[in-house]
N, C-alpha and C positions, 0 to 999 in steps of 0.2 A: 264486537258485542260485549256488553256488561253482563256481570252475573251478580245479582244480589240475593243475599240469603238473610231472611228474617227469623225471629224467634219462632220455634215450632215447625219450621220447615223441614221436610224429610226429602232431600234432593239427591239425585243420582247424576254423576257425570260419567257418561259411557263412551268408550272408544277402544279402538284396537291398540295393541301393544306398539309403542313408539309415537303415539299420536299427542303426546304432551300432557297426559293425565297427571302423572307425578309432579311435573314442573308446575302445573296449575295448582295443585295441592300445596307445594312448598310455597308458592306466592300468596295464596290465601292464608296460610299459616305463619306468614311473615319470616319463614326460613330462608327465602331468597327475596331479593328486591327486584322490582320490575325495571326493565330498560325503558320502557314507555308506559304510559297510562298511569293508574293509581290503584292502590289497595287502600281500602278504608275499613276500619274496624270501629264500630259504633259511631260512625261519622267522621272520624279523625283519619286523615292521610298519614299512613305510617312511614312515609319516605323520610320525614325529617327526624325521625326518632333515633336516638342513640342505640348501640347494641344492647346496653343495659336496660334501657327503657323497653326495647323490644322483647328482651327475655322476660321482663316483668309482665308485659302484656300477655305473652303466651302463657305464662304460669298462672295468670288470673282469669283469662278469657278463653283460651283455646285448649281443647283437648285433642290428642292425636291417637289414632288406632292404626297400627301398621300390620301389614300381612305377615311379617316375621316375628311378631309379637315383642321382640327386644325386651326380654325379661332377663334379670340376673340370675344366673344359676347358683350364685353364692348366697342368695337372700331367700328368705320364706316367701310365700305368696303374699303374706300380710305386709312385709317389708317392701316388696315390690311395688305395692299399691300405695303404701304410705309415702314412699319416696316422691311420688307424684305432687305431693304438698310441700316438699322441702323447700323449693324456690318461692313459694308463696308465703314463707316466713311463718308457717304454722308450727307450734311447739311439738316435740316428739310424742309426748303422750296423746295429744290431740289428733295428730296424724294418724297414729295406729288405731285410735278409737273410730275415727271416721272411715278409715280403710276397712276395718272390720264390718262396719255398718253396710258399706256399699258392697263388699263381697257377699255378705249375708243376703242382700237383696238380689244378687245375681246367683244365688244358689250354690255359693262356695264357702258358707260358713263353716263347713265341716273340713275344709282344706287349708285353713290359715296357716298351719305351721309346715305344710308341705313345700318342697322345692319345686320350681317349674317343670323339671324333668319327670316328676312323678305324676304329672297330670296328662290328660288326654289333649289332642289338639283343640277341641272345642273348650275345655276348660281353661286352657292357656289363653285362648282368645277372649274369653270372659274376664280373665285376669287383667288382659291388656285393656279392655274396656272399662273395667273398674278403675284402673290407673288413670284413664283418660277423663273419667267423669267425676272423680273423688273431690276435685276441687270446684265442683258445680260450674264448669265453664259455659259461656254463652253459645259457644260453637264447638262441635265435635267433628273433626275431619278424619275420615276412615279411608285409608288406601288399601284397596282389595281385601277387606276383612274377612271374606269368605273364601279367599283364593286357595287356601291350604286346608280346607274342611270339607268333610263329606256333606251330602245334600241335608241331612237332618240337622247337623250342628250348624251348617250355614244358615238354614232357616231360623234356628234359635237366635244367632247372632242379629239377623235382620229384625227379628221381633224385639229384641232387647233395644236396638237402635230406634225402632219405631216407638217403643214406650218412651224413650228419652225425648224424642221429638213431641210426643203427645204432652209431656210434662213442661214443655217450653224450650228445650234446648234446640238450636238449629243443628241439624245433622246433614252433612254432606259425605256421600259415599262415593268414592272413585273406583270404577270397576270396568273390566272389559266384558262382563257377563251380562247379556241383555235380559236374561231372565230376572237376575237381581234388580237390575235398573227398572224392569216392568213393574216390580212390586213396590216402587216407591211413588210419592205423590207427584213429584216433578222430576223431569228427566231433560238432561242436555247432552248432546252429542258433541264430542271433541274429535276433529279430524284435521290432521296435519297442522296442529296447533291452533286451529280456529274453532270457536265455540259456535254450534248451531242450535237454534231452538231453545 
């Protein structure tokens, strides 16, 4: 089965642990190459792209949100987000300016100089989302973005992702949580590596 994601889609891929959700995300995000089939980004098959071209594609078109946040404890919140623009060739001052704007929109304008360990889990996840979207990617891929959060913070993260989709970003959330999946516009089930529905 094929999975197509268009601008403004708010899509869940749901399945139990071990069903292949993270593998699918890595294929969609061009972090892995498929052994068969094709991955197309904006109509172009990515199989023939060099590693450098794939890195540039990811930097310009794909944002990633991971369950474990992957924030550097050595940098401020502002610099963690600004780093998301480093590989897109954006100058230092502009990176920090754009990072500050995105963090402010996500309610973290008062936390710019904090280090990640000084934030709550929900705040750290919002920082991770800010880093994913600061480059205005066409697609945001979120791997269990509510997995480490309480119910209230999880709902806030889903609303932020919904707002991104409403603004035209294609958002795909990989989750094992059927309640999270039910809150999305489209749902696909992944079972034993096979996509259903």
